[in-house]
VOPAGU-2260 file (C-alpha; in pm, 1 decimal, decimal comma):
REM VOPAGU-2260
SITE   aa  ch    i         X         Y         Z
SITE  MET   A    0   -1153,6    3664,9    -971,0
SITE  THR   A    1    -890,2    3859,2   -1052,8
SITE  HIS   A    2    -569,2    3754,2   -1130,2
SITE  GLU   A    3    -338,8    3929,8   -1339,9
SITE  GLY   A    4    -398,0    3878,5   -1720,4
SITE  THR   A    5    -149,8    3647,3   -1882,2
SITE  ARG   A    6     -43,8    3561,7   -2236,9
SITE  LEU   A    7     200,0    3250,1   -2384,9
SITE  ASP   A    8     488,7    3284,3   -2582,4
SITE  THR   A    9     429,0    3039,0   -2790,7
SITE  ARG   A   10     656,5    2781,0   -2920,9
SITE  THR   A   11     652,8    2468,4   -3236,5
SITE  LEU   A   12     531,3    2142,1   -3005,0
SITE  PRO   A   13     656,1    1810,3   -2996,8
SITE  VAL   A   14     409,6    1552,2   -3187,2
SITE  GLY   A   15     242,8    1444,4   -2901,3
SITE  GLY   A   16     199,0    1732,1   -2688,4
SITE  ILE   A   17     482,6    1811,9   -2367,6
SITE  PRO   A   18     443,9    1642,6   -2062,1
SITE  LEU   A   19     268,7    1876,1   -1773,3
SITE  ARG   A   20     517,9    1913,5   -1542,9
SITE  ASP   A   21     719,0    2089,0   -1837,6
SITE  VAL   A   22     457,5    2314,2   -1953,9
SITE  LYS   A   23     590,1    2581,3   -1748,9
SITE  GLU   A   24    1037,1    2537,2   -1876,9
SITE  PHE   A   25     900,3    2491,4   -2268,1
SITE  ILE   A   26     612,4    2781,7   -2270,9
SITE  PRO   A   27     693,1    3044,9   -2030,9
SITE  PHE   A   28     413,2    3296,0   -1923,7
SITE  VAL   A   29     422,1    3726,1   -2035,8
SITE  ASN   A   30     218,8    3888,9   -1760,8
SITE  ALA   A   31     -23,2    4078,6   -1936,2
SITE  ILE   A   32     -49,8    4485,7   -1834,7
SITE  ARG   A   33    -386,7    4489,9   -1626,7
SITE  LEU   A   34    -604,1    4803,5   -1719,8
SITE  GLN   A   35    -860,8    4873,4   -1446,0
SITE  GLU   A   36   -1011,1    5228,4   -1469,3
SITE  SER   A   37   -1270,2    5131,9   -1304,5
SITE  PHE   A   38   -1492,4    5417,3   -1100,9
SITE  THR   A   39   -1425,7    5268,9    -789,5
SITE  ALA   A   40   -1066,5    5118,2    -865,2
SITE  ARG   A   41    -892,4    5296,6    -638,0
SITE  ALA   A   42   -1104,2    5267,9    -331,4
SITE  GLU   A   43   -1149,9    4889,0    -439,1
SITE  ARG   A   44    -773,8    4867,4    -465,7
SITE  ARG   A   45    -709,1    5012,5    -112,5
SITE  ALA   A   46   -1019,0    4788,0      36,0
SITE  LEU   A   47    -857,0    4519,7     -96,6
SITE  ALA   A   48    -545,3    4576,3     -21,5
SITE  TRP   A   49    -637,2    4678,3     357,6
SITE  LEU   A   50    -860,9    4340,5     383,6
SITE  ALA   A   51    -568,3    4114,3     264,0
SITE  GLU   A   52    -295,2    4206,9     535,7
SITE  ARG   A   53    -598,5    4111,9     826,9
SITE  LEU   A   54    -682,2    3817,5     654,8
SITE  PRO   A   55    -540,2    3530,5     897,9
SITE  SER   A   56    -254,9    3314,6     744,9
SITE  TRP   A   57    -480,4    2993,9     701,0
SITE  VAL   A   58    -693,8    3207,5     430,9
SITE  ASN   A   59    -561,0    3148,6      82,7
SITE  SER   A   60    -650,2    3269,8    -272,5
SITE  ASP   A   61    -829,4    2889,7    -326,3
SITE  HIS   A   62   -1017,7    2921,3       2,1
SITE  LEU   A   63   -1137,7    3270,5    -175,2
SITE  THR   A   64   -1189,7    3168,0    -544,6
SITE  ILE   A   65   -1456,9    2909,2    -364,6
SITE  VAL   A   66   -1614,4    3168,1    -167,7
SITE  GLY   A   67   -1673,9    3380,0    -459,2
SITE  PHE   A   68   -1813,1    3059,4    -727,9
SITE  VAL   A   69   -2035,6    2978,5    -421,0
SITE  ALA   A   70   -2176,4    3306,1    -394,2
SITE  MET   A   71   -2218,9    3378,3    -759,1
SITE  PHE   A   72   -2420,3    3054,8    -752,6
SITE  LEU   A   73   -2632,4    3142,0    -433,3
SITE  ALA   A   74   -2645,2    3467,5    -615,2
SITE  GLY   A   75   -2823,0    3333,9    -909,4
SITE  ALA   A   76   -3015,4    3055,5    -653,5
SITE  SER   A   77   -3174,9    3383,4    -416,4
SITE  TYR   A   78   -3299,6    3554,4    -840,2
SITE  ALA   A   79   -3489,0    3197,7    -900,0
SITE  LEU   A   80   -3652,9    3226,0    -549,7
SITE  ALA   A   81   -3767,9    3593,4    -570,1
SITE  ARG   A   82   -4065,6    3480,6    -827,8
SITE  ALA   A   83   -4204,6    3373,9    -544,0
SITE  ASN   A   84   -4055,2    3514,5    -257,6
SITE  ARG   A   85   -3873,9    3889,5    -244,7
SITE  VAL   A   86   -3669,2    3760,4      46,1
SITE  GLY   A   87   -3451,8    3636,7    -277,3
SITE  LEU   A   88   -3407,9    4013,1    -377,7
SITE  ILE   A   89   -3284,0    4056,4     -34,7
SITE  LEU   A   90   -3031,1    3690,3     -23,0
SITE  ALA   A   91   -2899,3    3835,0    -428,1
SITE  THR   A   92   -2744,9    4133,8    -253,1
SITE  ILE   A   93   -2577,7    3984,6     -34,9
SITE  PHE   A   94   -2426,2    3743,8    -209,5
SITE  LEU   A   95   -2368,1    3980,4    -459,3
SITE  ALA   A   96   -2081,3    4161,8    -212,4
SITE  LEU   A   97   -1955,0    3789,5     -89,4
SITE  ASN   A   98   -1904,0    3717,1    -444,8
SITE  TRP   A   99   -1719,2    4051,7    -515,9
SITE  PHE   A  100   -1523,0    3935,7    -168,6
SITE  GLY   A  101   -1397,4    3601,7    -305,2
SITE  ASP   A  102   -1412,5    3716,3    -648,3
SITE  SER   A  103   -1174,9    4049,5    -618,9
SITE  LEU   A  104    -933,4    3921,3    -288,0
SITE  ASP   A  105    -791,5    3603,9    -432,6
SITE  GLY   A  106    -599,0    3787,5    -659,1
SITE  THR   A  107    -468,7    4081,0    -409,9
SITE  LEU   A  108    -400,5    3804,1    -135,6
SITE  ALA   A  109    -191,0    3605,3    -407,6
SITE  ARG   A  110      -3,6    3877,6    -498,3
SITE  LEU   A  111      41,9    4048,8    -111,6
SITE  ARG   A  112     145,9    3714,1       4,4
SITE  ASN   A  113     380,8    3643,5    -380,4
SITE  ARG   A  114     192,4    3327,0    -419,0
SITE  GLN   A  115     118,8    3372,8    -732,1
SITE  ARG   A  116       9,2    3101,4   -1040,2
SITE  PRO   A  117     -38,5    3253,9   -1333,3
SITE  ARG   A  118    -162,7    2976,1   -1591,9
SITE  TYR   A  119    -394,7    2813,2   -1252,4
SITE  GLY   A  120    -492,9    3127,2   -1202,5
SITE  PHE   A  121    -557,6    3287,2   -1504,0
SITE  TYR   A  122    -709,8    2920,1   -1652,6
SITE  VAL   A  123    -900,0    2892,8   -1349,5
SITE  ASP   A  124   -1053,5    3285,4   -1317,3
SITE  HIS   A  125   -1216,6    3258,6   -1626,6
SITE  MET   A  126   -1367,6    2966,7   -1620,3
SITE  ILE   A  127   -1567,8    3042,3   -1284,3
SITE  ASP   A  128   -1638,4    3446,7   -1441,9
SITE  THR   A  129   -1757,6    3192,5   -1782,0
SITE  VAL   A  130   -2039,6    2965,8   -1531,2
SITE  GLY   A  131   -2094,8    3190,6   -1243,6
SITE  GLY   A  132   -2212,9    3425,5   -1563,9
SITE  LEU   A  133   -2467,2    3123,0   -1640,0
SITE  PHE   A  134   -2571,9    3085,7   -1318,8
SITE  LEU   A  135   -2651,7    3445,5   -1259,6
SITE  MET   A  136   -2817,7    3476,8   -1618,2
SITE  GLY   A  137   -3029,6    3163,5   -1519,4
SITE  GLY   A  138   -3155,5    3295,4   -1194,4
SITE  LEU   A  139   -3246,2    3606,9   -1348,6
SITE  ALA   A  140   -3434,1    3439,7   -1579,6
SITE  ILE   A  141   -3618,7    3198,0   -1361,4
SITE  SER   A  142   -3661,2    3492,7   -1162,8
SITE  GLY   A  143   -3984,0    3680,0   -1401,6
SITE  ILE   A  144   -3887,7    3996,3   -1257,0
SITE  VAL   A  145   -3640,4    4026,9   -1647,6
SITE  ASP   A  146   -3769,3    3890,7   -1998,6
SITE  TRP   A  147   -3540,1    3533,3   -2023,5
SITE  ARG   A  148   -3437,5    3639,4   -2376,3
SITE  ILE   A  149   -3341,4    3953,3   -2239,0
SITE  ALA   A  150   -3151,7    3798,6   -1952,9
SITE  LEU   A  151   -2962,3    3531,6   -2258,7
SITE  GLY   A  152   -2895,0    3832,3   -2444,5
SITE  MET   A  153   -2682,4    3979,2   -2163,9
SITE  PHE   A  154   -2526,1    3597,1   -2125,5
SITE  ILE   A  155   -2458,4    3541,0   -2460,4
SITE  VAL   A  156   -2289,9    3950,6   -2550,5
SITE  PHE   A  157   -2061,0    3878,0   -2193,3
SITE  LEU   A  158   -1908,5    3570,3   -2391,6
SITE  MET   A  159   -1858,3    3759,9   -2731,1
SITE  LEU   A  160   -1681,4    4046,6   -2494,1
SITE  SER   A  161   -1507,3    3766,7   -2295,0
SITE  VAL   A  162   -1324,9    3626,9   -2545,7
SITE  GLU   A  163   -1257,3    3948,7   -2727,6
SITE  VAL   A  164   -1116,6    4065,8   -2382,4
SITE  TYR   A  165    -884,4    3733,3   -2394,1
SITE  LEU   A  166    -796,1    3729,7   -2731,9
SITE  ALA   A  167    -666,1    4096,1   -2745,4
SITE  ALA   A  168    -413,6    3992,4   -2351,8
SITE  TYR   A  169    -317,2    3699,1   -2617,4
SITE  THR   A  170    -223,4    3896,9   -2851,6
SITE  LEU   A  171    -171,0    4265,0   -2746,7
SITE  GLY   A  172     -37,7    4176,7   -2385,8
SITE  THR   A  173    -318,9    4431,8   -2226,4
SITE  PHE   A  174    -580,4    4278,7   -2005,4
SITE  ARG   A  175    -883,9    4511,1   -1996,4
SITE  LEU   A  176   -1052,1    4445,2   -1665,1
SITE  SER   A  177   -1330,1    4784,2   -1726,5
SITE  PHE   A  178   -1465,3    4947,1   -2031,6
SITE  ALA   A  179   -1580,0    5314,0   -2005,7
SITE  LYS   A  180   -1529,3    5302,5   -1672,2
SITE  PHE   A  181   -1781,3    5008,0   -1585,6
SITE  GLY   A  182   -1597,5    4701,1   -1421,3
SITE  PRO   A  183   -1713,7    4369,9   -1275,3
SITE  THR   A  184   -1773,5    4578,6    -900,2
SITE  GLU   A  185   -2016,0    4848,4   -1100,1
SITE  ILE   A  186   -2223,6    4577,2   -1251,9
SITE  ARG   A  187   -2241,1    4445,0    -887,4
SITE  ILE   A  188   -2349,1    4778,2    -764,9
SITE  LEU   A  189   -2636,9    4814,8   -1050,5
SITE  LEU   A  190   -2803,8    4463,1    -964,3
SITE  ALA   A  191   -2794,2    4504,7    -620,0
SITE  LEU   A  192   -2960,7    4902,0    -620,3
SITE  GLY   A  193   -3181,9    4716,8    -870,0
SITE  ASN   A  194   -3283,0    4479,7    -608,0
SITE  ALA   A  195   -3357,0    4805,8    -362,5
SITE  ALA   A  196   -3553,1    4920,5    -628,4
SITE  LEU   A  197   -3759,3    4636,0    -680,8
SITE  TRP   A  198   -3764,7    4543,1    -350,6
SITE  PHE   A  199   -3969,4    4914,0    -225,6
SITE  TYR   A  200   -4127,5    4920,1    -584,3
SITE  PRO   A  201   -4245,6    4587,0    -686,0
SITE  ASP   A  202   -4465,5    4686,9    -965,5
SITE  ALA   A  203   -4245,1    4998,1   -1062,4
SITE  ARG   A  204   -4218,7    5068,7   -1455,7
SITE  ILE   A  205   -3982,4    5293,9   -1677,5
SITE  PHE   A  206   -4210,4    5643,4   -1749,1
SITE  GLY   A  207   -4487,9    5476,3   -1634,2
SITE  PHE   A  208   -4530,7    5295,4   -1919,8
SITE  SER   A  209   -4546,3    4933,8   -1937,6
SITE  PHE   A  210   -4153,9    4813,2   -1944,2
SITE  ARG   A  211   -3979,7    4619,8   -1672,1
SITE  PHE   A  212   -3737,0    4851,4   -1450,7
SITE  PHE   A  213   -3491,4    4528,0   -1480,5
SITE  ASP   A  214   -3567,5    4504,7   -1887,4
SITE  VAL   A  215   -3492,6    4793,6   -1969,8
SITE  CYS   A  216   -3188,0    4759,8   -1758,9
SITE  GLY   A  217   -3130,0    4457,8   -1974,6
SITE  ILE   A  218   -3171,9    4624,0   -2283,4
SITE  VAL   A  219   -2950,2    4880,5   -2206,6
SITE  ALA   A  220   -2696,7    4659,8   -2100,7
SITE  ILE   A  221   -2662,4    4474,2   -2394,6
SITE  ALA   A  222   -2645,3    4767,2   -2625,7
SITE  GLY   A  223   -2383,2    4926,0   -2408,5
SITE  MET   A  224   -2136,7    4536,7   -2421,4
SITE  ALA   A  225   -2225,7    4498,9   -2770,2
SITE  LEU   A  226   -2060,0    4841,5   -2831,2
SITE  MET   A  227   -1787,4    4809,6   -2586,7
SITE  LEU   A  228   -1750,1    4486,2   -2830,1
SITE  ILE   A  229   -1776,6    4653,3   -3161,1
SITE  ILE   A  230   -1519,0    4895,0   -3068,5
SITE  SER   A  231   -1281,0    4689,7   -2884,4
SITE  THR   A  232   -1234,2    4505,7   -3177,2
SITE  ILE   A  233   -1180,3    4742,8   -3442,1
SITE  CYS   A  234    -955,7    4890,4   -3215,1
SITE  ASN   A  235    -723,3    4662,4   -3127,9
SITE  THR   A  236    -787,7    4486,3   -3561,0
SITE  VAL   A  237    -625,6    4805,0   -3680,6
SITE  LYS   A  238    -324,1    4801,3   -3363,5
SITE  LEU   A  239    -265,4    4432,9   -3534,2
SITE  TYR   A  240    -281,1    4488,7   -3893,1
SITE  ARG   A  241     -16,0    4834,1   -3803,7
SITE  ALA   A  242     167,7    4609,5   -3615,0
SITE  GLU   A  243     234,8    4334,0   -3910,3
SITE  THR   A  244     149,4    4490,4   -4227,4
SITE  LEU   A  245     288,5    4300,0   -4517,7
SITE  ARG   A  246     596,4    4504,3   -4654,5
């Protein structure tokens, strides 16, 4: 999902908290600046705006959110199916595309129609991303096309990087959707290309060695996300330290 990143202007809560209906007035949200600088960002924004303008009025952002979530579950299930039948690779690619449609378009539609719900969108968005990531990595682990330990490693580093992004949105007011020109859309494209490679070359090995294609790609993904996490953590820590240096 691409609902706007959001941060809270926190205040001291009374004992026992406050009624949910009063949260909006008591704790106003401040929209974080969205940083989307991936390779496909410009073309994707145009495509999403074009699609959003042509969706029928009865379709709303909740419908698209559900489509994206179900598609991610089915993509994971398709990878699991690929263990027994290579058709699962084709199905996984189709559902990854459908996930892009729902996951990327829901926020665009809400903004276009001025029907934004920042608290709801922010919370549901990232919970679905987390559960969806579990489905996808779980399916890859079951598929046998990647070692389950590598799939687990990718999921763990993904969670750690997500936590860093959410904390930066809260403390710095910037919500980063891409790192080193790579974002969710680029990841989907790479997965689709990997599926195509395995469809045509099911026994593909890297440089003729015994390393499987998806294993090597998974290790590279872990290393890349870990590097992004380290660099972003250091940079943001320095920014916060300089902003709040005690005199």
